[in-house]
C-alpha positions in Angstrom: -22.1 2.3 -1.3 -22.4 5.9 -2.5 -19.4 6.7 -0.2 -17.5 3.8 -1.7 -18.0 5.1 -5.2 -17.2 8.7 -4.4 -14.0 7.8 -2.5 -12.6 5.3 -5.0 -13.4 7.6 -7.9 -11.3 10.4 -6.4 -8.5 8.0 -5.5 -8.2 6.1 -8.8 -8.7 9.1 -11.0 -5.1 10.1 -10.3 -3.8 6.8 -9.1 -1.2 6.1 -11.7 -0.5 9.6 -12.8 0.8 11.3 -9.7 3.6 9.0 -8.7 3.6 10.5 -5.1 6.0 8.7 -2.7 7.5 6.8 -5.5 11.0 5.8 -6.5 12.4 7.5 -9.6 15.2 6.2 -11.8 17.6 8.4 -9.9 16.5 7.3 -6.4 15.3 3.7 -6.9 16.1 1.5 -4.0 19.5 -0.1 -4.2 21.5 -2.1 -1.7 25.1 -0.8 -1.3 26.4 -4.2 -0.4 26.2 -7.2 1.8 24.6 -6.7 5.2 21.9 -4.2 4.0 18.2 -4.4 3.6 15.6 -1.9 2.3 12.5 -1.2 4.5 9.4 0.9 3.7 6.9 1.8 6.4 3.4 2.7 5.5 0.8 4.4 7.8 -2.4 2.6 6.8 -4.4 2.8 10.0 -7.2 5.2 9.1 -8.1 6.5 12.6 -4.6 6.5 14.0 -2.9 9.9 14.6 0.4 10.8 13.0 3.2 8.5 14.1 7.0 8.3 14.7 9.0 5.4 13.4 11.8 4.1 15.6 14.5 1.6 14.6 16.3 0.1 17.5 14.8 2.9 19.7 16.3 5.6 17.5 13.7 7.9 15.8 14.1 7.4 12.0 10.9 9.3 10.8 8.7 11.8 12.6 5.1 12.9 12.3 4.1 10.4 9.5 0.4 10.9 8.8 -2.2 8.5 7.3 -1.7 7.3 4.5 1.9 8.4 3.9 4.8 6.0 3.3 8.5 6.4 4.1 9.9 5.2 0.8 12.6 2.5 1.0 15.1 3.2 3.7 18.4 1.2 4.0 18.9 -0.7 7.2 21.6 -3.0 8.4 20.4 -6.6 8.0 19.7 -8.9 11.0 17.0 -8.7 13.6 16.0 -5.1 14.0 13.4 -3.6 16.4 10.8 -1.4 14.7 8.5 0.7 16.9 5.5 2.8 15.8 4.8 5.5 18.4 2.1 8.2 18.6 3.9 11.2 17.2 6.1 13.1 19.7 5.3 10.7 22.5 6.7 7.5 24.1 3.4 5.7 23.5 4.1 2.6 21.4 1.3 1.2 19.3 3.4 -1.4 17.4 6.5 -3.1 18.6 8.0 -5.7 16.2 11.3 -7.5 15.9 11.9 -8.0 12.2 14.5 -10.5 10.8 15.9 -8.6 7.8 17.8 -10.6 5.2 20.6 -9.2 3.0 19.6 -7.6 -0.3 15.9 -7.9 0.4 13.1 -5.4 0.3 10.3 -5.2 2.8 7.0 -3.2 3.3 5.7 -2.7 6.9 2.1 -1.6 7.0 0.5 -0.2 10.2 -3.0 -1.5 9.6 -6.5 -1.8 11.1 -8.4 0.7 13.4 -6.2 2.2 16.1 -7.9 0.1 18.8 -6.7 -3.1 17.0 -3.6 -1.7 15.2 -1.0 -4.2 14.1 1.9 -4.6 11.6 1.6 -6.4 8.3 5.1 -7.2 7.1 5.6 -8.2 3.4 8.7 -9.2 1.5 8.7 -7.2 -1.8 9.7 -9.0 -4.9 11.1 -6.2 -7.1 12.2 -8.5 -9.9 12.0 -6.5 -13.1 8.9 -7.2 -15.2 9.3 -8.9 -18.5 9.4 -6.7 -21.6 6.1 -4.9 -22.1 4.8 -5.8 -18.7 4.1 -4.1 -15.4 3.7 -5.7 -11.9 0.8 -4.8 -9.7 0.0 -6.0 -6.1 -3.3 -5.3 -4.4 -3.9 -5.2 -0.6 -7.2 -4.7 1.1 -6.6 -2.5 4.1 -10.1 -1.0 4.7 -11.3 -2.3 8.0 -15.0 -2.2 7.3 -15.1 -2.7 3.5 -16.6 -5.9 2.0 -14.6 -8.2 -0.2 -14.2 -6.9 -3.7 -13.2 -8.0 -7.2 -11.3 -5.7 -9.6 -11.9 -6.6 -13.2 -11.6 -5.3 -16.7 -14.7 -3.7 -18.2 -16.4 -6.4 -20.3 -13.8 -8.9 -19.3 -12.5 -11.1 -16.5 -11.4 -10.5 -12.9 -7.9 -9.2 -12.3 -8.0 -9.5 -8.5 -10.7 -11.6 -7.2 -12.6 -11.9 -3.8 -10.0 -9.8 -1.9 -10.9 -9.5 1.8 -9.6 -7.3 4.6 -5.9 -7.9 5.3 -5.6 -10.1 2.2 -2.6 -9.5 -0.1 -2.6 -10.4 -3.8 1.0 -10.9 -4.9 2.6 -8.9 -7.6 0.9 -9.8 -10.8 2.2 -9.2 -14.4 -0.1 -7.2 -16.6 0.4 -5.9 -20.1 1.6 -2.3 -20.1 -1.4 -0.4 -21.4 -4.2 1.9 -20.4 -7.1 0.0 -18.8 -10.8 0.5 -18.2 -11.3 -1.3 -14.9 -14.1 -1.6 -12.5 -14.6 -2.5 -8.8 -17.3 -5.1 -8.3 -18.8 -6.7 -5.2 -17.0 -10.0 -4.8 -18.5 -12.8 -6.8 -21.0 -10.7 -8.5 -21.4 -8.6 -11.7 -22.5 -5.6 -9.6 -20.2 -2.7 -10.5 -19.4 -0.5 -7.5 -17.4 1.9 -9.6 -15.9 2.2 -13.1 -12.2 3.0 -13.2 -11.3 4.4 -16.6 -8.0 5.3 -18.2 -5.7 3.5 -15.7 -2.2 3.5 -17.3 0.4 0.9 -16.4 3.9 1.7 -17.6 6.2 -1.0 -18.9 8.8 -2.0 -16.4 7.1 -0.4 -13.4 6.1 -2.1 -10.1 3.1 -0.9 -8.2 1.3 -1.6 -4.9 -2.3 -0.5 -4.7 -4.1 -0.7 -1.3 -7.6 0.0 -0.2 -7.7 2.5 2.7 -10.1 4.2 5.0 -13.6 3.4 6.0 -16.9 2.8 4.1 -18.8 4.2 7.1 -16.9 7.2 8.5 -18.9 8.1 11.7 -16.3 10.8 12.6 -17.1 12.7 9.4 -13.4 13.1 8.6 -12.9 13.2 4.8 -9.3 12.2 5.3 -10.2 8.7 6.3 -13.0 8.0 3.8 -12.7 4.8 1.8 -10.4 5.2 -1.1 -7.2 3.7 -2.6 -3.5 4.6 -2.5 -0.7 3.7 -4.8 3.0 3.1 -4.1 5.3 3.0 -7.1 7.8 0.4 -5.7 10.0 0.7 -8.7 10.0 2.6 -12.0 
């Protein structure tokens, strides 16, 4: 539990201030017309090496490390073949045919330990939040972490009893600065306080738990933590 607190503290301290791998007002995802979709690929397998992303057997991205994402990339709609290969090799770890609809946004996560790696494909609802609101989605992608609740200090649960591979849909929250805490699911036991988390009005976020609680390899890069994607700002 000490590792859990340390890793999440470091991750959430900057979680909404950095905006890394996000979409700005100038480069927010847009579809240029009929027949186009937007796809983001996220490397969320903590012990997998860097990967290459292939679309219909053509390399689209190279040497993508954990836990980097591609940002939204425009693809022709229809059924497209997406492969995730070990970087600079022909070794395919994920091979998925994805039916992509016009004017639709998708996130494709490579998840779980490398021995059990698989794709988690989500359709992203980027409907603009109501005035004064932000949208936040939470995904539990830490293979050995227990179920958790994320709640407001002194208040109720925002995301409750979230287990590995579980996705909490985009949820409207008041734009504000929050003092949050991570609790063991179904209890009042606070794993970690998360202070001064700022949600900006009109923005859409995905937050996912990443890495391992027990890192036997001793690699700090895959310690348990959290990552944020700004889907739209």
